[in-house]
C-alpha positions as CSV (number, residue, x, y, z in Angstrom):
1,M,11.1,24.7,1.8
2,D,12.3,27.9,0.1
3,V,12.0,28.5,-3.6
4,P,15.6,27.3,-4.5
5,T,14.9,24.0,-2.6
6,L,11.6,23.5,-4.3
7,T,13.2,24.1,-7.7
8,A,15.9,21.5,-6.8
9,A,13.2,19.1,-5.8
10,Y,11.4,19.7,-9.1
11,E,14.6,18.9,-11.1
12,I,15.1,15.7,-9.1
13,L,11.5,14.4,-9.7
14,R,11.5,15.3,-13.4
15,S,14.7,13.3,-14.0
16,P,14.4,9.9,-15.8
17,L,13.9,7.2,-13.2
18,D,17.4,5.9,-13.6
19,G,18.8,9.4,-13.1
20,V,16.9,10.4,-9.9
21,L,19.7,9.2,-7.6
22,A,22.4,11.0,-9.5
23,Q,20.4,14.3,-9.5
24,L,19.6,13.9,-5.8
25,S,23.3,13.4,-5.1
26,A,24.2,16.5,-7.1
27,T,21.6,18.6,-5.2
28,L,22.9,17.5,-1.8
29,A,26.6,17.8,-2.7
30,P,26.9,21.5,-1.7
31,V,25.5,21.0,1.8
32,V,26.7,17.5,2.4
33,P,29.9,17.0,0.4
34,H,30.3,13.3,-0.6
35,L,32.0,11.1,-3.2
36,G,29.1,8.9,-4.2
37,A,25.6,7.8,-3.3
38,A,23.7,4.5,-3.0
39,E,20.2,3.5,-2.3
40,L,18.3,0.4,-1.2
41,S,14.6,1.0,-2.0
42,T,12.5,-1.9,-0.9
43,H,9.5,-0.6,-2.9
44,C,11.4,-0.9,-6.1
45,A,11.1,-4.5,-7.5
46,H,13.1,-4.2,-10.6
47,S,16.2,-2.4,-9.3
48,P,16.1,-1.9,-5.5
49,F,19.9,-1.2,-5.3
50,K,21.3,1.7,-7.2
51,T,24.5,3.7,-7.1
52,A,25.8,7.0,-8.4
53,G,29.4,8.4,-8.5
54,D,32.9,6.9,-9.0
55,A,33.5,6.0,-5.3
56,V,30.8,3.3,-5.1
57,G,32.8,0.5,-6.8
58,G,32.4,-2.9,-5.1
59,L,29.4,-1.8,-3.1
60,T,26.6,-4.4,-2.8
61,P,23.1,-4.5,-1.3
62,A,24.6,-6.7,1.5
63,D,26.7,-3.7,2.6
64,L,23.6,-1.5,2.9
65,A,21.3,-4.1,4.5
66,P,22.5,-3.5,8.1
67,L,22.2,0.2,7.7
68,L,18.6,-0.2,6.5
69,A,17.8,-2.5,9.4
70,A,19.3,-0.2,12.0
71,G,18.1,3.1,10.5
72,V,15.6,5.3,12.3
73,P,13.2,7.1,9.8
74,G,13.5,10.9,10.3
75,E,16.8,10.7,12.1
76,P,19.8,10.7,9.6
77,W,22.8,8.9,11.0
78,Q,26.5,9.9,10.6
79,G,29.3,7.5,11.3
80,T,31.5,4.8,10.0
81,A,30.2,1.7,8.2
82,R,32.0,-1.2,6.6
83,L,31.3,-0.9,2.9
84,A,33.0,-2.9,0.1
85,G,35.4,-4.5,2.6
86,R,36.6,-1.4,4.5
87,P,35.4,1.3,6.9
88,R,33.9,4.3,5.2
89,P,32.4,7.5,6.7
90,V,28.8,7.8,5.6
91,L,25.6,9.7,6.1
92,A,22.6,7.2,6.1
93,V,19.1,8.5,5.7
94,T,16.1,6.2,6.2
95,S,12.6,7.0,5.1
96,D,9.3,5.5,6.0
97,A,7.3,7.6,3.5
98,T,6.1,4.2,2.1
99,A,4.9,1.0,3.7
100,R,8.4,-0.5,3.3
101,R,11.4,1.6,4.3
102,S,14.1,2.8,2.0
103,L,17.7,3.9,2.6
104,L,19.9,6.6,1.1
105,V,23.7,6.4,1.8
106,L,26.1,9.2,1.0
107,L,29.8,8.1,1.0
108,R,31.9,10.8,2.4
109,E,35.7,11.5,2.4
110,D,37.8,10.3,5.2
111,G,38.1,13.1,7.8
112,S,35.0,15.0,6.7
113,A,33.4,17.3,9.2
114,P,29.9,16.2,10.4
115,A,27.1,17.6,8.2
116,E,25.3,20.6,9.7
117,P,21.7,20.2,10.9
118,D,20.3,22.1,7.9
119,G,22.1,19.7,5.6
120,L,20.7,16.7,7.5
121,A,17.2,18.2,7.4
122,L,17.4,18.8,3.6
123,A,18.7,15.3,3.0
124,Q,15.8,13.8,5.0
125,A,13.2,15.9,3.4
126,L,14.4,15.3,-0.2
127,W,14.8,11.5,0.4
128,D,11.2,11.3,1.8
129,L,10.0,13.1,-1.2
130,V,11.9,10.9,-3.7
131,T,10.8,7.8,-1.9
132,A,7.1,8.7,-2.0
133,H,7.5,9.7,-5.7
134,L,9.1,6.5,-6.8
135,D,6.8,4.4,-4.7
136,R,3.8,5.7,-6.7
137,F,5.1,3.8,-9.8
138,A,5.2,0.6,-7.8
139,V,1.9,1.0,-5.9
140,E,-0.1,2.1,-8.9
141,A,1.6,-0.7,-11.0
142,M,1.2,1.2,-14.2
143,P,1.7,-1.0,-17.3
144,G,4.9,0.7,-18.6
145,A,6.7,0.6,-15.3
146,L,5.3,-2.8,-14.6
147,A,6.7,-4.3,-17.8
148,R,10.1,-2.9,-17.1
149,S,10.0,-4.1,-13.5
150,R,8.9,-7.6,-14.5
151,T,11.6,-8.1,-17.0
152,A,14.4,-6.6,-14.9
153,A,13.3,-8.5,-11.8
154,D,13.3,-11.8,-13.7
155,T,16.8,-11.1,-15.1
156,R,18.2,-10.2,-11.7
157,A,16.7,-13.3,-10.2
158,R,18.3,-15.5,-12.9
159,V,21.7,-13.9,-12.5
160,I,21.6,-14.2,-8.7
161,A,20.6,-17.9,-9.0
162,E,23.3,-18.6,-11.6
163,L,26.1,-16.8,-9.6
164,T,25.0,-18.3,-6.3
165,T,25.0,-21.9,-7.8
166,S,28.4,-21.4,-9.5
167,H,30.1,-19.8,-6.5
168,A,28.6,-22.3,-4.0
169,A,29.8,-25.2,-6.2
170,A,33.3,-23.7,-6.3
171,V,33.5,-23.0,-2.6
172,S,32.0,-26.4,-1.8
173,G,34.7,-28.0,-3.9
174,V,37.5,-26.1,-2.1
175,L,35.9,-27.0,1.3
176,S,35.9,-30.7,0.5
177,V,39.6,-30.5,-0.4
178,L,40.4,-28.6,2.8
179,R,38.6,-31.1,5.0
180,S,40.8,-33.9,3.6
181,R,43.2,-35.3,6.2
182,N,45.7,-36.0,3.5
183,L,46.9,-32.4,3.5
184,D,49.7,-31.2,5.7
185,D,49.7,-28.4,8.2
186,A,46.5,-28.9,10.2
187,A,46.4,-25.3,11.5
188,A,46.5,-23.8,8.0
189,R,43.9,-26.3,6.8
190,A,41.6,-25.4,9.8
191,A,41.9,-21.7,9.2
192,A,41.2,-22.1,5.4
193,T,38.3,-24.4,6.2
194,D,36.7,-21.7,8.4
195,L,37.1,-19.1,5.7
196,A,35.6,-21.3,3.1
197,A,32.7,-22.3,5.3
198,S,32.0,-18.6,6.1
199,A,32.1,-17.8,2.4
200,L,29.6,-20.5,1.7
201,L,27.2,-19.2,4.3
202,E,27.6,-15.7,2.9
203,I,26.8,-17.0,-0.6
204,R,23.7,-18.8,0.6
205,S,22.5,-15.6,2.3
206,V,22.6,-13.5,-0.9
207,R,19.3,-14.9,-2.2
208,Q,17.7,-14.4,1.2
209,R,18.7,-10.8,1.2
210,D,17.4,-10.3,-2.3
211,R,14.1,-11.9,-1.4
212,A,13.8,-9.6,1.6
213,V,14.1,-6.6,-0.7
214,A,12.3,-7.7,-3.8
215,E,9.5,-10.0,-2.4
216,E,6.6,-9.9,0.0
217,S,4.9,-12.7,1.9
218,A,1.4,-13.4,0.5
219,R,-0.2,-12.7,3.9
220,A,1.7,-9.5,4.5
221,A,0.9,-8.3,0.9
222,F,-2.9,-9.0,1.4
223,G,-2.7,-7.3,4.8
224,R,-1.6,-4.1,3.2
225,L,-4.5,-4.4,0.7
226,A,-6.9,-5.0,3.6
227,D,-5.8,-1.9,5.4
228,E,-6.4,0.2,2.2
229,L,-9.9,-1.3,1.7
230,R,-11.0,-0.8,5.2
231,T,-10.4,2.9,4.7
232,V,-12.5,2.8,1.4
233,F,-15.4,1.0,3.1
234,R,-15.4,3.1,6.3
235,H,-18.1,5.4,5.0
236,H,-19.7,3.0,2.5
237,P,-23.0,1.2,3.2
238,A,-21.7,-2.1,1.8
239,R,-20.0,-4.5,4.1
240,L,-16.5,-5.6,3.4
241,E,-15.5,-9.3,3.9
242,L,-11.9,-10.4,3.5
243,G,-10.4,-13.7,2.6
244,P,-6.7,-13.7,3.1
245,P,-4.5,-16.4,1.4
246,D,-4.0,-19.6,3.4
247,S,-0.3,-19.7,2.2
248,D,2.6,-17.5,3.3
249,L,4.4,-18.1,0.0
250,S,6.7,-15.2,-1.0
251,L,5.4,-13.1,-4.0
252,P,7.5,-11.0,-6.3
253,A,6.9,-7.4,-5.2
254,D,5.7,-6.3,-8.6
255,L,3.1,-9.1,-8.6
256,A,1.9,-8.0,-5.1
257,H,1.7,-4.4,-6.2
258,S,-0.2,-5.4,-9.3
259,A,-2.7,-7.6,-7.4
260,R,-3.5,-4.7,-5.0
261,A,-3.8,-2.2,-7.9
262,I,-6.1,-4.5,-9.9
263,V,-8.4,-5.0,-6.9
264,R,-8.5,-1.3,-6.2
265,A,-9.4,-0.7,-9.8
266,L,-12.2,-3.3,-9.8
267,L,-13.9,-2.0,-6.6
268,P,-15.4,1.2,-8.0
269,V,-17.0,-0.8,-10.9
270,V,-18.5,-3.3,-8.4
271,L,-19.7,-0.7,-5.9
272,D,-21.3,1.4,-8.6
273,Q,-24.0,-1.2,-9.1
274,E,-27.4,-0.8,-7.5
275,G,-28.3,-3.0,-4.5
276,V,-24.8,-4.1,-3.5
277,S,-24.7,-4.6,0.3
278,R,-21.7,-7.0,0.6
279,V,-18.4,-7.3,-1.1
280,H,-15.9,-10.1,-0.5
281,V,-12.3,-9.7,-1.5
282,G,-10.0,-12.7,-1.4
283,W,-6.6,-14.0,-2.6
284,R,-5.9,-17.7,-3.2
285,L,-2.6,-19.3,-4.3
286,T,-2.6,-22.3,-6.5
287,G,0.6,-24.1,-7.6
288,H,1.3,-21.6,-10.3
289,E,-1.1,-18.6,-10.0
290,L,-2.4,-15.9,-7.6
291,L,-6.1,-15.6,-7.9
292,A,-7.5,-12.3,-6.7
293,T,-11.3,-12.3,-6.5
294,V,-13.9,-9.6,-5.9
295,R,-17.4,-11.0,-5.3
296,D,-20.6,-9.0,-4.7
297,D,-24.3,-9.7,-3.9
298,G,-25.6,-7.2,-6.5
299,P,-27.8,-7.7,-9.5
300,G,-25.4,-10.0,-11.4
301,A,-25.5,-7.9,-14.5
302,L,-21.9,-6.7,-14.9
303,A,-20.4,-6.9,-18.4
304,A,-17.0,-8.2,-19.1
305,C,-16.0,-5.0,-20.9
306,A,-16.7,-3.0,-17.7
307,V,-14.4,-5.0,-15.5
308,G,-11.6,-5.7,-18.0
309,A,-11.2,-2.2,-19.4
310,G,-8.2,0.2,-19.3
311,T,-5.3,-0.4,-17.0
312,V,-6.7,-3.6,-15.5
313,R,-6.4,-5.3,-18.9
314,D,-3.0,-3.7,-19.6
315,R,-1.6,-4.8,-16.3
316,L,-2.8,-8.4,-16.8
317,D,-1.4,-8.4,-20.4
318,V,2.1,-7.5,-19.0
319,L,1.8,-10.2,-16.3
320,G,0.5,-12.8,-18.8
321,G,-2.7,-13.0,-16.7
322,R,-6.4,-13.1,-17.5
323,I,-9.7,-11.9,-16.0
324,E,-12.7,-14.2,-15.5
325,L,-16.3,-13.1,-14.9
326,E,-19.1,-15.2,-13.4
327,T,-22.5,-13.6,-13.1
328,V,-25.7,-15.0,-11.6
329,P,-28.7,-12.7,-12.2
330,G,-30.2,-11.7,-8.9
331,W,-27.4,-13.2,-6.9
332,G,-24.2,-11.3,-7.8
333,T,-21.0,-11.3,-9.7
334,T,-17.6,-12.8,-9.1
335,V,-14.6,-11.2,-10.8
336,T,-11.3,-13.2,-10.7
337,A,-7.9,-11.8,-11.8
338,A,-5.5,-14.7,-12.4
339,M,-1.8,-13.8,-12.4
340,P,1.0,-16.3,-13.0
341,L,3.5,-16.5,-10.1
342,A,6.4,-16.9,-12.5
343,T,7.4,-14.4,-15.2
344,P,6.0,-15.5,-18.6
345,D,8.6,-16.5,-21.2
346,A,7.2,-13.9,-23.7
347,P,5.3,-11.1,-22.1
348,A,2.2,-10.1,-24.0
349,G,3.5,-6.6,-24.5
350,A,6.6,-7.9,-26.3
351,A,4.7,-8.1,-29.5
352,R,3.6,-4.5,-29.3
353,P,6.4,-2.7,-27.5
354,L,5.1,0.8,-28.3
355,A,2.0,0.1,-26.2
356,T,3.9,0.9,-23.1
357,L,4.4,4.6,-24.2
358,G,2.2,7.5,-23.2
359,E,0.6,9.8,-25.8
360,R,3.3,12.5,-25.5
361,E,6.1,9.9,-25.6
362,T,4.6,8.4,-28.8
363,E,4.6,11.9,-30.4
364,V,8.3,12.4,-29.4
365,L,9.1,9.0,-30.8
366,R,7.4,9.8,-34.1
367,H,9.7,12.8,-34.5
368,L,12.8,10.7,-33.5
369,A,11.8,8.3,-36.3
370,L,11.9,11.2,-38.7
371,G,15.4,12.1,-37.6
372,H,14.4,15.3,-35.8
373,R,16.7,16.7,-33.1
374,N,15.6,17.8,-29.7
375,R,15.4,21.5,-30.6
376,H,13.1,20.8,-33.5
377,I,10.9,18.5,-31.5
378,A,10.7,21.1,-28.7
379,G,9.5,23.7,-31.2
380,E,7.0,21.4,-32.9
381,L,5.4,20.2,-29.6
382,H,5.8,23.6,-27.8
383,I,7.8,22.1,-24.9
384,S,11.3,22.8,-23.6
385,E,14.4,20.9,-24.8
386,S,14.9,19.5,-21.3
387,T,11.4,18.1,-21.4
388,V,12.2,16.4,-24.7
389,K,15.3,14.9,-23.1
390,F,13.2,13.6,-20.3
391,H,10.7,12.0,-22.7
392,V,13.5,10.5,-24.8
393,A,15.1,8.9,-21.7
394,N,11.7,7.4,-20.7
395,I,11.2,6.1,-24.2
396,L,14.6,4.4,-24.3
397,G,13.9,2.8,-20.9
398,K,10.4,1.6,-21.7
399,L,11.5,0.1,-25.0
400,G,14.6,-1.4,-23.6
401,V,17.0,0.1,-26.2
402,A,20.2,2.0,-25.9
403,S,19.9,4.7,-28.6
404,R,17.6,6.9,-30.5
405,G,18.3,5.0,-33.7
406,E,17.1,1.7,-32.1
407,A,14.0,3.4,-30.8
408,A,13.3,4.8,-34.3
409,A,13.8,1.3,-35.8
410,L,11.2,-0.1,-33.4
411,F,8.8,2.6,-34.4
412,H,9.2,1.9,-38.1
413,A,8.8,-1.9,-37.5
414,A,5.6,-1.3,-35.6
415,A,4.2,1.1,-38.2
């Protein structure tokens, strides 16, 4: 990439998470003119479907699902796809920069000339970069991003369930009337019945599509962890033993990401002990929990503060989980991270919302609470105004508020 392209990539990646797609669209507009953009990112548990621009009204994840399934990573596709009920010219870019593919769709004007090879190459390169960047937040399952993901994913699931139930009940009612032989005009009744039946099938498939994007099967999720651990143990003297779950229940993607991140965080602590020759990593599903265990044959002298420190504790707080430690001197230690399969009614972080902010974000929020404007904050912290705007956007997103005043009120309430 040349310097202008690298600068453009920098501006995209430094955007607030909910503004990345819009910035990417603006960057690509000069080389691939388009009216709007949409993405379907299977690594993003809280909002896998996003749009930018005025021309994306009526677009749904169901419209993009066939393009994601048919897409070939590294080979952008130009053509016509049926979106929001009508044919639309599009450029579809698929990335496999992560374990689960992601899709970028640019909606183009009717009659647009095909994009040039340089434009296609830039779109692919930037989408790969964005996908890898965003995937890091999910893979590492950092507490702030995890809290937002957990809340939004739960809200989306409830809305989908409510809408699906409501629409299915309505269509089922219409279908029962249409099937009645007391109505006249058999041909019209038959045609209407077919339409209603098709609508009912489509409604029932909405939840399945959402699950395909926002959930992972337990065995597949553990398989990804196993691949990562084999790499870690390839040159380590200790032997790795794996205990995959005996259930193929679907797990929320954020829970699967968190379980893998917690195990990865526990391993260095376990392997740092003297005399460890064998480590067993296993997952087990109960009726309401995922139990991730790391068991060693070391001296059995690990302290609870060593295994429950830092982001391990913070992640479990967000999930409403807990960590358990069982030590047998001379025989080894078993560490168990227990994570509820359902979102807790009141996340542990809710009582201390500022805990999700980073050090710099807390400094910026302190200035906001004093009524300072961006220019003043930039001068006080020796950063640019655009960096201040970036931090403010992150603060509002993490705290779940819509304005600087609301964020300031939370700061004063927590003080």
